[in-house]
C-alpha positions as CSV (number, residue, x, y, z in Angstrom):
1,M,-44.5,-53.8,-5.4
2,T,-45.3,-50.3,-4.1
3,G,-42.8,-48.9,-1.6
4,L,-44.4,-45.5,-1.0
5,L,-47.9,-44.3,-1.8
6,I,-48.8,-40.6,-1.6
7,R,-52.5,-40.0,-1.4
8,H,-54.9,-37.1,-1.8
9,A,-52.5,-34.4,-2.9
10,T,-53.3,-32.0,-5.7
11,A,-50.6,-32.9,-8.2
12,L,-49.1,-30.3,-10.6
13,T,-47.5,-33.0,-12.8
14,V,-45.8,-30.8,-15.4
15,D,-46.2,-33.8,-17.7
16,A,-46.7,-33.6,-21.4
17,D,-50.4,-32.7,-20.9
18,R,-49.6,-30.4,-17.9
19,R,-52.2,-32.3,-15.9
20,V,-53.5,-31.0,-12.6
21,I,-54.9,-33.9,-10.7
22,E,-56.9,-32.6,-7.7
23,D,-57.2,-35.8,-5.6
24,S,-54.2,-37.7,-6.8
25,A,-52.2,-40.7,-5.8
26,I,-48.5,-41.2,-6.6
27,A,-47.1,-44.7,-6.3
28,V,-43.3,-45.3,-6.0
29,A,-41.5,-48.5,-6.6
30,G,-37.8,-48.3,-5.8
31,D,-36.5,-45.0,-7.0
32,R,-39.1,-44.4,-9.8
33,I,-42.8,-43.4,-10.0
34,S,-44.7,-46.5,-10.8
35,A,-48.1,-45.0,-11.2
36,I,-49.9,-41.6,-10.9
37,G,-53.5,-40.7,-11.3
38,P,-56.7,-40.1,-9.5
39,D,-56.7,-41.5,-5.9
40,A,-59.8,-43.5,-6.7
41,D,-57.9,-45.5,-9.3
42,L,-54.9,-46.2,-7.2
43,A,-56.3,-46.5,-3.6
44,H,-56.1,-50.3,-3.7
45,L,-52.2,-50.0,-3.7
46,A,-52.4,-48.8,-0.1
47,E,-53.1,-52.4,1.1
48,S,-49.6,-53.6,0.0
49,A,-47.6,-50.3,0.2
50,D,-44.7,-50.2,2.7
51,E,-45.5,-46.5,3.5
52,V,-48.5,-44.3,2.9
53,I,-48.4,-40.5,3.2
54,D,-51.8,-38.8,3.5
55,A,-51.1,-35.5,1.7
56,R,-54.6,-33.9,2.1
57,G,-54.3,-30.1,1.9
58,M,-51.0,-30.3,0.0
59,V,-49.8,-29.8,-3.5
60,A,-47.3,-32.3,-5.1
61,L,-44.7,-30.9,-7.4
62,P,-41.7,-32.4,-9.3
63,G,-38.5,-31.8,-7.4
64,L,-37.2,-28.3,-8.0
65,I,-34.0,-27.9,-9.9
66,D,-31.5,-25.0,-9.4
67,C,-29.4,-24.7,-12.5
68,H,-26.8,-22.2,-11.3
69,S,-25.2,-21.6,-7.9
70,H,-21.8,-21.5,-6.2
71,A,-20.2,-23.6,-3.5
72,G,-18.5,-21.5,-0.9
73,H,-21.0,-18.6,-0.9
74,G,-23.1,-20.0,1.8
75,L,-20.6,-19.2,4.6
76,I,-20.1,-15.6,3.5
77,R,-23.6,-14.8,2.3
78,A,-24.1,-11.5,4.1
79,L,-20.5,-10.5,4.6
80,G,-20.0,-6.7,4.0
81,A,-23.8,-6.0,4.3
82,G,-24.2,-4.9,0.7
83,D,-20.7,-3.6,0.1
84,V,-20.3,-5.5,-3.3
85,Q,-16.6,-4.7,-3.7
86,A,-15.8,-5.9,-0.2
87,W,-17.9,-9.1,-0.8
88,F,-16.0,-9.9,-4.0
89,G,-12.8,-9.2,-2.2
90,A,-13.7,-11.7,0.4
91,C,-14.4,-14.3,-2.2
92,Q,-11.0,-13.7,-3.7
93,A,-9.2,-14.0,-0.3
94,L,-11.1,-17.1,0.9
95,Y,-11.4,-19.1,-2.3
96,A,-7.9,-18.5,-3.5
97,G,-6.4,-20.4,-0.6
98,G,-7.7,-19.0,2.6
99,T,-9.9,-22.0,3.4
100,D,-9.4,-25.7,4.2
101,V,-11.4,-28.7,3.2
102,G,-13.4,-28.4,6.3
103,F,-14.8,-25.0,5.2
104,W,-16.0,-26.4,1.9
105,A,-17.5,-29.5,3.5
106,A,-19.4,-27.4,6.1
107,E,-20.6,-25.0,3.4
108,A,-21.8,-27.9,1.3
109,R,-23.8,-29.3,4.2
110,L,-25.3,-26.0,5.1
111,S,-26.4,-25.2,1.5
112,L,-27.7,-28.7,1.0
113,L,-29.8,-28.4,4.2
114,E,-31.3,-25.1,3.0
115,R,-32.1,-26.7,-0.4
116,L,-33.6,-29.8,1.2
117,M,-35.9,-27.8,3.4
118,G,-36.9,-25.7,0.3
119,G,-37.9,-28.5,-2.0
120,V,-34.7,-28.4,-4.2
121,T,-33.8,-31.9,-5.2
122,T,-31.1,-31.2,-7.9
123,C,-28.6,-28.4,-8.4
124,V,-25.7,-27.2,-10.5
125,T,-23.0,-25.8,-8.3
126,L,-19.7,-24.3,-9.3
127,L,-16.9,-25.2,-6.9
128,G,-16.1,-21.6,-6.1
129,G,-16.7,-18.4,-8.0
130,G,-16.2,-14.8,-7.4
131,A,-13.6,-13.8,-10.0
132,D,-13.5,-17.4,-11.5
133,I,-11.7,-18.9,-8.6
134,Y,-12.4,-22.7,-8.6
135,R,-11.1,-25.0,-6.0
136,T,-9.5,-27.4,-8.4
137,D,-6.1,-27.2,-7.0
138,D,-6.7,-30.5,-5.2
139,P,-9.5,-33.1,-5.6
140,A,-10.2,-33.1,-1.8
141,Y,-12.5,-30.1,-2.1
142,G,-14.7,-31.7,-4.7
143,D,-14.6,-35.0,-2.9
144,A,-15.9,-33.2,0.3
145,H,-18.7,-31.6,-1.6
146,C,-19.8,-34.9,-3.2
147,A,-19.6,-36.7,0.1
148,A,-21.9,-34.1,1.7
149,T,-24.3,-34.5,-1.3
150,R,-24.6,-38.2,-0.8
151,D,-25.2,-37.8,2.9
152,S,-28.0,-35.3,2.3
153,G,-29.8,-37.5,-0.2
154,L,-30.0,-34.7,-2.8
155,R,-28.3,-34.4,-6.2
156,T,-25.5,-32.1,-7.1
157,M,-23.9,-31.6,-10.5
158,L,-20.6,-30.0,-9.4
159,A,-18.9,-27.7,-12.0
160,V,-15.1,-27.9,-11.9
161,G,-12.4,-26.5,-14.2
162,P,-9.6,-24.0,-14.6
163,G,-9.7,-20.4,-13.4
164,R,-8.7,-17.3,-15.3
165,P,-5.2,-16.5,-16.4
166,P,-2.4,-15.7,-15.6
167,F,-1.1,-19.1,-14.6
168,P,0.2,-20.6,-12.4
169,Q,-1.9,-19.6,-9.4
170,S,-0.9,-19.9,-5.8
171,Y,-4.0,-21.1,-3.8
172,G,-1.7,-20.6,-0.8
173,A,0.3,-23.6,-1.8
174,E,4.1,-23.9,-2.0
175,T,3.8,-25.2,-5.5
176,P,1.7,-22.9,-7.8
177,V,-1.2,-24.5,-9.6
178,T,-1.0,-24.7,-13.4
179,F,-3.8,-24.8,-15.9
180,E,-2.9,-28.4,-16.6
181,R,-3.1,-29.3,-12.9
182,Q,-6.6,-27.9,-12.7
183,L,-7.6,-30.0,-15.7
184,E,-6.1,-33.1,-14.1
185,V,-8.0,-32.5,-10.9
186,S,-11.2,-32.0,-12.9
187,A,-10.6,-35.3,-14.7
188,E,-10.1,-37.1,-11.4
189,L,-13.3,-35.8,-10.0
190,I,-15.2,-36.9,-13.2
191,A,-13.8,-40.4,-12.8
192,R,-14.9,-40.5,-9.1
193,H,-18.2,-38.8,-9.0
194,N,-19.9,-38.5,-12.4
195,D,-23.1,-40.5,-11.8
196,L,-25.9,-38.0,-11.2
197,L,-28.9,-40.3,-11.6
198,D,-27.7,-43.3,-9.5
199,R,-25.1,-42.0,-7.1
200,R,-26.6,-38.4,-7.1
201,T,-23.3,-36.7,-7.8
202,G,-22.5,-35.5,-11.3
203,I,-19.5,-33.5,-12.6
204,C,-19.5,-30.9,-15.4
205,L,-16.8,-28.6,-16.6
206,V,-16.6,-24.8,-16.1
207,M,-14.5,-22.4,-18.0
208,P,-14.3,-18.6,-17.5
209,V,-16.3,-16.4,-19.9
210,Y,-14.2,-14.5,-22.4
211,G,-15.2,-11.7,-24.7
212,R,-13.5,-10.4,-27.8
213,A,-11.9,-7.7,-25.6
214,D,-10.0,-10.3,-23.7
215,R,-7.9,-11.1,-26.7
216,G,-5.7,-8.1,-25.6
217,E,-5.0,-9.7,-22.2
218,V,-5.0,-13.3,-23.3
219,P,-3.3,-14.0,-26.6
220,M,-5.6,-15.7,-29.0
221,P,-3.4,-18.8,-29.5
222,E,-3.3,-19.2,-25.7
223,L,-7.0,-18.8,-25.4
224,R,-7.6,-21.3,-28.1
225,R,-5.2,-23.8,-26.5
226,M,-7.1,-23.6,-23.2
227,T,-10.5,-23.8,-24.9
228,D,-9.4,-26.8,-26.9
229,A,-8.1,-28.6,-23.9
230,V,-11.3,-28.0,-21.9
231,G,-13.4,-29.0,-24.9
232,A,-11.4,-32.2,-25.4
233,L,-11.8,-33.2,-21.8
234,R,-15.5,-32.5,-22.0
235,E,-15.9,-34.6,-25.1
236,R,-13.8,-37.4,-23.8
237,H,-16.1,-37.9,-20.8
238,G,-19.4,-36.8,-22.4
239,V,-20.0,-34.2,-19.6
240,M,-21.7,-30.8,-19.8
241,L,-20.0,-27.4,-19.9
242,T,-21.3,-24.4,-17.9
243,Q,-20.0,-20.8,-17.9
244,D,-20.8,-18.1,-15.4
245,G,-21.6,-14.5,-16.4
246,H,-22.3,-14.2,-20.1
247,R,-23.2,-10.8,-21.5
248,D,-23.1,-8.5,-24.5
249,G,-21.3,-10.5,-27.2
250,T,-19.6,-13.2,-25.1
251,I,-22.0,-16.0,-26.2
252,A,-21.3,-15.4,-29.9
253,F,-17.6,-15.4,-29.0
254,A,-18.0,-18.7,-27.1
255,R,-19.6,-20.2,-30.3
256,D,-16.6,-19.0,-32.3
257,L,-14.3,-20.7,-29.9
258,G,-16.2,-24.0,-30.4
259,L,-17.5,-24.2,-26.8
260,L,-21.3,-24.3,-27.5
261,G,-23.7,-27.1,-28.3
262,P,-26.6,-28.9,-26.5
263,H,-24.0,-29.7,-23.8
264,A,-23.6,-26.1,-22.8
265,L,-25.5,-24.2,-20.0
266,L,-24.7,-20.5,-19.9
267,S,-25.6,-18.5,-16.8
268,H,-26.9,-14.9,-16.5
269,S,-26.7,-14.0,-20.2
270,V,-27.7,-10.4,-19.9
271,D,-27.8,-7.6,-22.5
272,L,-27.4,-10.1,-25.3
273,T,-26.8,-9.1,-28.9
274,A,-28.7,-10.4,-31.9
275,E,-25.6,-12.5,-32.7
276,D,-25.6,-14.0,-29.1
277,I,-29.3,-15.0,-29.5
278,A,-28.5,-16.5,-33.0
279,A,-25.7,-18.5,-31.4
280,L,-28.0,-20.0,-28.8
281,E,-30.5,-20.9,-31.5
282,D,-27.9,-22.4,-33.8
283,T,-26.1,-24.5,-31.2
284,G,-28.9,-25.6,-28.9
285,A,-27.1,-24.2,-25.8
286,A,-29.4,-23.5,-22.8
287,V,-29.5,-20.5,-20.5
288,A,-29.6,-20.4,-16.7
289,H,-31.5,-17.3,-15.7
290,N,-30.9,-15.9,-12.3
291,P,-33.5,-13.2,-11.7
292,S,-32.4,-12.4,-8.1
293,A,-28.7,-12.0,-8.9
294,I,-26.7,-8.8,-9.0
295,M,-26.1,-9.4,-12.7
296,S,-29.9,-9.1,-13.3
297,I,-29.7,-5.7,-11.7
298,L,-26.8,-4.6,-13.9
299,G,-28.4,-6.1,-17.1
300,R,-31.4,-8.1,-18.3
301,C,-31.6,-11.6,-19.6
302,P,-34.2,-11.5,-22.4
303,V,-36.0,-14.6,-21.1
304,P,-39.4,-14.2,-22.8
305,E,-37.7,-13.4,-26.1
306,L,-35.4,-16.4,-25.8
307,I,-38.3,-18.8,-25.0
308,E,-40.2,-17.5,-28.1
309,R,-37.1,-18.3,-30.2
310,G,-37.0,-21.9,-28.9
311,V,-34.1,-21.5,-26.5
312,T,-34.3,-23.6,-23.3
313,V,-34.2,-21.3,-20.3
314,A,-33.9,-22.7,-16.8
315,L,-34.0,-21.0,-13.4
316,G,-31.0,-20.6,-11.0
317,S,-30.5,-19.1,-7.6
318,D,-26.9,-17.8,-8.2
319,A,-26.3,-19.2,-4.6
320,A,-26.8,-17.9,-1.1
321,A,-25.0,-14.6,-1.3
322,P,-24.9,-11.7,-0.9
323,D,-28.6,-10.9,-1.1
324,R,-30.4,-14.1,-2.0
325,G,-30.9,-17.7,-1.0
326,Y,-31.9,-21.1,-2.4
327,D,-35.6,-20.5,-2.2
328,M,-36.7,-21.4,-5.8
329,F,-40.3,-20.2,-5.0
330,R,-38.9,-16.8,-4.5
331,H,-36.9,-16.9,-7.7
332,M,-40.0,-18.1,-9.7
333,A,-42.0,-15.1,-8.4
334,Q,-39.0,-12.8,-8.9
335,A,-38.7,-13.9,-12.5
336,M,-42.4,-13.2,-13.3
337,H,-42.3,-9.7,-11.8
338,Y,-38.9,-8.9,-13.3
339,H,-40.0,-9.5,-16.9
340,R,-43.5,-8.2,-16.5
341,R,-42.1,-4.9,-15.2
342,H,-39.8,-4.7,-18.1
343,F,-42.6,-5.0,-20.6
344,A,-45.2,-3.3,-18.5
345,D,-47.3,-6.3,-19.3
346,P,-48.8,-8.7,-16.7
347,S,-49.3,-11.4,-19.3
348,V,-45.6,-12.0,-19.6
349,L,-44.1,-15.2,-18.2
350,P,-47.2,-16.9,-16.9
351,P,-47.0,-19.0,-13.7
352,G,-46.9,-22.4,-15.5
353,K,-43.8,-21.3,-17.5
354,A,-42.2,-20.1,-14.3
355,L,-42.7,-23.5,-12.7
356,E,-41.5,-25.2,-15.9
357,M,-38.2,-23.2,-15.7
358,A,-37.6,-24.8,-12.3
359,T,-38.6,-28.3,-13.3
360,I,-39.0,-29.7,-16.8
361,D,-37.1,-26.9,-18.6
362,A,-34.2,-27.2,-16.1
363,A,-34.2,-31.0,-16.6
364,R,-34.0,-30.4,-20.4
365,A,-31.1,-28.0,-19.9
366,L,-29.2,-30.7,-18.1
367,G,-30.0,-33.4,-20.7
368,L,-32.1,-35.2,-18.1
369,E,-35.7,-34.6,-19.3
370,A,-36.3,-38.4,-19.6
371,D,-35.7,-38.9,-15.9
372,L,-36.4,-35.7,-14.0
373,G,-38.6,-32.6,-14.1
374,S,-42.1,-34.0,-14.0
375,L,-44.4,-36.4,-12.1
376,E,-44.8,-39.2,-14.6
377,T,-44.6,-43.0,-14.6
378,G,-41.1,-44.2,-15.1
379,K,-39.4,-41.0,-14.0
380,K,-37.3,-40.6,-10.8
381,A,-39.5,-40.3,-7.7
382,D,-38.4,-36.7,-6.9
383,I,-41.5,-35.2,-5.3
384,V,-42.1,-32.0,-3.3
385,L,-45.2,-31.7,-1.0
386,V,-46.2,-28.1,-0.3
387,D,-48.5,-27.5,2.7
388,M,-51.3,-25.2,1.4
389,R,-52.9,-25.0,4.8
390,K,-51.5,-21.5,5.4
391,P,-53.2,-18.1,5.5
392,H,-51.1,-16.9,2.5
393,L,-52.1,-20.0,0.5
394,T,-55.8,-19.8,1.3
395,P,-58.3,-20.3,-0.3
396,P,-57.0,-23.5,-1.9
397,D,-58.2,-22.6,-5.4
398,M,-55.9,-22.2,-8.4
399,P,-52.9,-24.1,-6.9
400,L,-50.5,-23.3,-9.7
401,H,-51.0,-19.6,-9.2
402,A,-50.7,-19.9,-5.4
403,V,-47.5,-22.0,-5.5
404,T,-45.7,-19.8,-7.9
405,H,-46.8,-16.4,-6.6
406,F,-47.3,-16.9,-2.8
407,A,-45.5,-20.0,-1.6
408,N,-42.0,-20.0,-0.1
409,A,-39.4,-22.5,1.0
410,A,-40.9,-22.7,4.5
411,D,-44.1,-24.1,3.0
412,V,-42.4,-27.3,1.9
413,D,-43.7,-30.1,4.2
414,S,-42.0,-33.2,2.8
415,L,-39.5,-34.1,0.1
416,I,-38.8,-37.4,-1.6
417,V,-35.7,-38.0,-3.7
418,D,-35.1,-41.2,-5.5
419,G,-38.1,-42.6,-3.7
420,R,-36.6,-41.9,-0.3
421,V,-38.2,-39.5,2.1
422,V,-35.5,-37.0,3.1
423,L,-37.8,-34.4,4.7
424,C,-41.0,-35.2,6.6
425,N,-43.3,-32.7,8.4
426,R,-40.4,-30.2,8.0
427,V,-38.0,-32.5,9.8
428,S,-34.8,-33.5,7.9
429,Q,-34.3,-37.2,7.8
430,T,-30.7,-37.0,6.6
431,L,-29.0,-33.9,8.0
432,D,-29.2,-32.7,11.6
433,P,-29.9,-28.9,11.4
434,E,-28.4,-28.0,14.7
435,T,-25.1,-29.8,14.0
436,V,-24.9,-28.5,10.4
437,M,-25.6,-24.9,11.4
438,A,-23.2,-24.9,14.4
439,E,-20.4,-26.4,12.3
440,A,-21.1,-23.8,9.5
441,A,-21.0,-20.9,11.9
442,D,-17.7,-22.1,13.5
443,C,-16.0,-22.7,10.1
444,A,-17.1,-19.3,8.8
445,R,-15.9,-17.5,11.8
446,R,-12.5,-19.1,11.8
447,A,-12.0,-18.6,8.0
448,I,-13.1,-15.0,8.1
449,D,-11.0,-14.2,11.1
450,A,-7.9,-15.9,9.6
451,A,-8.4,-13.9,6.4
452,G,-8.5,-10.6,8.3
453,L,-12.1,-9.9,7.3
454,A,-13.8,-9.8,10.7
455,L,-14.8,-6.2,10.3
456,L,-17.1,-7.1,7.4
457,R,-19.4,-8.9,9.8
458,H,-20.3,-5.5,11.4
459,E,-20.6,-3.2,8.4
460,H,-23.7,-1.1,8.7
461,E,-22.5,2.3,7.4
462,G,-24.6,3.6,4.6
463,L,-27.6,1.3,5.3
464,W,-29.8,3.8,7.2
465,R,-31.5,7.1,6.4
466,T,-30.4,7.1,2.7
467,A,-31.9,6.2,-0.6
468,R,-28.6,4.7,-1.9
469,N,-25.9,2.6,-0.2
470,P,-22.6,4.3,-1.4
471,K,-20.8,0.9,-1.0
472,G,-23.4,-1.1,-2.9
473,R,-22.1,-0.5,-6.4
474,R,-20.8,-3.1,-8.7
475,P,-17.1,-4.0,-8.4
476,S,-14.7,-2.2,-10.7
């Protein structure tokens, strides 16, 4: 029996044939798409459907997937106003113990609300970040994030794991946190929350990126011990591994450490060597490209070259800080312009490939291509409706081009996840925006004040009448 029937949308299916169905109907039974095709063929289902959505003037897309982001960043997203060193310092102070569970719960709800209103149904989120600071000192932080995910109706694959040596680390606790304790917490979170398709919360492991130069700071036997322990935990539970910040030889080194395989998703991946690219080809590891991130200013991920070598490349936001957000439409457009400018060639990274990177390629990178990433019978009913009745999206010709080049998160009218309508006519059905935003603002203010960072809210020096912000350089 049809629970939901969406009628008259132009469907960009991203299916095997990359069909564009101009006057489509999409039938949903339970949490799966039960039929998709021309409206004329499926119109009879309206008689028995529980709910019918008239989507005239809209484009239907698969739910967008953000393959790399960070929990925590949403509450400090503009802190320091472009002072990169100050912003990384704030991450260090807040993530390493200056925040309670309430901060992480409020940040999760805020980020999930932004995603929900922008058509993002699934994301990979590291539980922390900055300088590899992950809140795995206690499972309460991961529990709070997963609870917020379930409340929102979206999906989160939460990345948890150990930070960077030296150990033990304080996290503001009386008892310092060991490497072993962080692995124990990660295992607890896997046991509680690793059910992405049915409960909408998944867990993967994260481990800091190491290069051959790190062998001087971390003895090779110790590095191999940590790597083997993370690998054993990953293999025991059959989860993915993600790493944040690969560049210039580190992928080849990760292969040598035994970390890579089809289970690996490597973010940023800029300035890669020939050996790095060969390691991706040989192991089947995927790349999360973040075209709007600071790392993509400091280096370049060779996305077109990787795609041409058969490497799966997905799109990521790199989270809501310090100069970006969760608008995956923006990141699609940014990716196209970024690589076209590099090659001085407007044919590079066509719009269909940009959309694939945020849908079917992202699902493939997560090992979920059979269930997510396209509008096809049998797949999860994750559907975005984009309202094309806007000046910047008119005339309504060439919808693929319009969606990838001109649309933005505010054009998302409705969102369906698992067959459930979670956004309708730009109104959230699961999270109350006023409550979420008020809570987030209060938690951010209290945490920032307690950490002695209040001055970073009012940093404007170097932002006017100059071609360069003297504080906007990369951290040392």
